[in-house]
Structures are given as structure tokens and as C-alpha cells.
N, C-alpha and C positions, 0 to 999 in steps of 0.2 A: 504494500500500500504506500502511496506517495505521502510524504510527511504533511503536506498541506491538506490532505483529505481528512485526516483526523481532527485538525483544528477547525475545518469547515463544519464539522458536526456539533461544535460547541454552541453556536448561535441558536439553532433549533432547540438544543437542550436548555439553554437559558430561558427562552420564551416558554418552553413547556413547564419548567419549574415555577415560573411566574404565573402561568395560566392555571395550573392545578391549585385548587383551594381545599382539597380533601387531604387530611393527614395520612389516611390509609393509602391513597394513590401515590403520594410522594414517598411514603415508606416503601412501597413496592418498587418504585423506580430506583430508590436508593439501594435496595437489595440487589436489583439487577446490575447496577453499576459496580457495586462492590464485588459481585461475582465475576464481572469482567476484569476487575483489577486483580482478583485472586487467580484468574486464569493466565495472567501474564507472568513474565519473569520478575524476580525479586519481589514477589507478592507480599512476603512478610515485612520487608522494609517499607514498602509503599503503604500497606495497611497500618503499620505502626505509626508512620508519619501522619496519616490521616487521623488516627485516633488521638495522637498527641495534640493535634490542633482542635479537634472537634469536642473532646471531653471537657477541656477548660471552657470552651465556648458554651457548652451546655450548662455548666455550672454558673457562668456569668449571666446567661439569659434567664436561668431559673431564679437567681437572686434579684436581678434588676427588673425584669418584666413581671415577675411574681410579687415584687415589692416585699420580699421577706426581710430585707434590711430595714425598711420602714417599720415593719411590724416588730422586729426584735429590738431596734434601737429606740424608736419613738412611740411604739405601741399603736400604730395606725391600724385602723380596721379597713381591710380591702375587701369590698363586697364582690367585685368583678374579677376576682383572682382566677377562676377557671377559664374565663375568656382570655385573660392576659396570658396564661400559661399555654393555651391552645395556639394563640398567635405566635408566641415564642417558639413552640414546637414546629410550627410551619416554617418560621424563619430558619431554624436549625436544620430542618430537613432540606430546605432549598440550598443552603450553603453547603451541606454535606453532599448533595447531588452534584453541584458544580465542581467541588473539589475532587470527587470521585471521577467525574467525567474528564476533568483536566488530567488526572492520573492516567486514564486510559489513552487520552490523546498524546501525552508525553511518552507513553510506552510504545505507541505506534510511530513516534518520531524521535528516535535517539538524537542527541546533539550532533553527532558526526553527519548523519544523513540529512538532518535539518539544515546544517550549514551548507552542505553541497547543494541542497535544493534551493536555498536562498540565492547562492551565486549563479546557479543555472537558470533561475527564473528571469522574467522580463523586467524585473525591477532595475533601476539604475544601480551601478556598482557601489556608489556611495551609500545609498539606502540599504542595499543588501549587506554591506559591511557593517553599517550601524546596527542592524538587527542581529547580525551574527556575532558582534563583538562580545556581548554578555556570555554567549555560549562558549566562545573561545577563552574568555577570561575565567569562567568557572572550571574548565578543564585544566587550565594552567594553575589556578589556585589550588585545585585538588592535588596536582602533582607536587607543587611546592610545599604544601602542607604535609604530604607524606615524607618529603625529604627532611623537613624541619623536625618532624616527629621521630624519624630514625636518628637524627643527630642528637636529639634530646635523650633518646633511649640509650645511645652510646655513652652519654655523660651521666647516666644513672637516674634519669627521670622516668618514672613509670607512667606511660600514657594511659594505662587502664586504671589509675588511681582515682578515687572520688574527687569531685570538683573542688571541695574545700582544700584538699591537699595540693591541688594543682593551680590554685589561684595565684601563687607567686610566680608561676612560669608562664602565665598568659602574656605578659609583656614580652618575654623572650620569644614567645611563639608568634605574636602578632607583628613584632618589629621586623623580622626578616621578610615576612610576607608583604608588608607595605613597601619596604625598600625594593624588593625584587619586582613588585608590580609596577612601581614608578620607573624603575630602570628599564623595564621591558617596553615601556611606551615609546621611548626613543628608538630602540631597536626595531620595533614593529613599524614605526613611521619610515625609517630608513629602508626597511625591506619593501614597503609599498612603493617608495620612490624608485628603488632599483628595478622593480618589476613594471614600472610605467603604469601605475594604477590610475584608472579613469582615462587612459589615453584612447581607449576604444569603448563604444557603448555596450558591446556584448563580448564576453570573454568565454573561452572554452573551459568547461569544468570536467575534470577527470572523474569518471564513474558517477555521472549525474543520475539521480533517481528518475526512473521512467514513469511517465504519466500514462497509465494504461486505460483500457476501456472500462475496467471495473472502477477506477477512480472517477472517471467521467459519470458513470452511473450513480456512484455514491454522492458526488457533488450535485447531480440533478435531484436525487432523492432528498438531500439536505436542503436544497433550495425549495423544493416542493413542500417539505415539512415546515420550513420557516414561513412560507406564504400561508399554508393552511392554519398553523397555530396563530399567526398574527391576524389572519382574517377572522378566525373564530373569536379572537379577543376583541377585535374591533366591531364585529357583528353583534356582540353582546351589548 
């Protein structure tokens, strides 16, 4: 599947989550998306990240929208608490569906394939490079972080130690990352100048992702779903 195809499915999903007003329907959609996340690679890591974000959000929505803080601190009487909690549950389910859908889209578009797809697209080279720069930077920071971690392990620092014990080493860990990142900016700019970046409007990309007939069908289905959901919303 082309990397752009997975992201094209997100706008219909966004409209669908906003269109659904029943908690059971949103919960069913969330279960389907979580199953799709589970079917992909690194499913435990992706589900753990999803849970680490959604569980604190659930606690915050429960406290704020349910006005439990007002009841505990000020003794306020909240008569419409069930309606407030139902609205908070709908909001939590919508956010959870969007995050799970984004996890599926990112699984279908790894950073390397997405970068090649950006440079092989019809976008101007400057725009493609601007969109691909965060992806390239994340890979570079991950590699640099592994090197710094290995250096700290060689000096007797335990990377698996609890965070309170590693608080003193955070500066020693973040310092080299920032310095290396700033130094690589000049090297990257010189490399772009040496390759005559933006000298031609279209550049040849090695091993560019192919845009197949299945991708066209999925894009057409995504567009049709977007129009149908938006039309049903406006018709209401």
C-alpha cells in the first residue's frame, strides 16, 4: 500500500467519529481499530503507547467533566453528572479512535517509505523536504540516543535504572544530542548545496513506492466515504 493511502483514510475516520453520537457505536469502532493495531507489527509497543496516553486522559475527563473536584473540595452538588460523564465518555472514545487510526496509518507508512514517497510525489522539492525533515530528524535522534546510551553504559551508568536515579544524567544525555543536532544542520545544508537541491522541479527517487490500482480504489472509497459522512451530517 502507498504511504499516502493510509493517511487518506484519516479524514473519513475523523468525520465518522464526529458524526457518531452513540457511545456503543464509537466503542465498536474503537475495538475494530485496536484490533487492526494488534494485527500489525510491534503491536505491544503501539498499544502500550496508546494506553499510556488514553488512561490519564480518562482520569482527567472523569475529574473535570464529572466535577468531582468541585464536589470533594467545595462540596458542590452536581445534578447533571450522568450527562456530563456521558459527554466525557464520547469525547474519550473519539480521541481514542483517532489515535488508534493514526497508529494504523503510521504502521502502513514507515518513515523510510514515507520519505521516499514525499520526494517522489509532485510536491515541490522544498515542500517535500520540509515535510520529510521531522522524519529524518527522528531517525537521526534515535541513532544518536543509542550511541549516547552505550557511552553512558560504558562509564557505569545503568540505562535501565529508575528515573529518580537517572535524573542526574539527563543533562549529560541531552547535551550531546542538542550539540550533535545543531552541528548536523550545517552538514545537511552543505550536502543539499552539493547535490544542487531545487535546481530541477522533479528529481528521481530510488525505489519510489508504487501507486497501484488498489491505492486508487482505496482513495476513491475514502473520498466517497468522506462525501457520504459529510452529506449525512449536513443533511441532518
